Structures are given as C-alpha cells and as structure tokens.
C-alpha positions, 0 to 999 in steps of 0.5 A: 980585907979581913973580917972585922971583928967585935970592937972595932965594929963598935969603933965604926959604929960609936964614931958616928954617933951609933952604940950597938947593942951585945943582943946584936953585935953578932948579926951586926958582924955576920951583915957588916962584913957580909957587905963589906965582902960583896962589895970586895966584889963590885969593881967599875971602872974609873970608879976611885977616880970620881971624888965623892959628894957630900954628905947633907944634913938634916939640920944642913949641915955638910960633912965630906 
C-alpha cells in the first residue's frame, strides 16, 4: 500500500470530525503511515472472517 499524502489524511480526519493543524500535519503523516505499515505486517489467520463490531458513542448512538 502506498503512503497516504497530506490531502488524504486531512480528508480522513475531516470525515470523522477532526481538523489537523498545518503545524501538526507532518507528524501526523509520519505516524499514521508508520501505523499502516506496521499493521500490514499483522497476519492473523481467520481475521478477515470476523465481522466488525459497532462503535458505541457517548450519547448512546451506535455507529458501524
């Protein structure tokens, strides 16, 4: 997988209601791409067969 660029990271952040300051984007870019690279190395047998769980928000609404 290729690294995410700053515009893609900002779009992902905006989608979940976050704003990344210009002063932070370089650090966020490095950290996020490092996490993605590390996760690419995780290969747990049967993991793709497990359905994701809903995220329960503080106000009680479920998000899937």
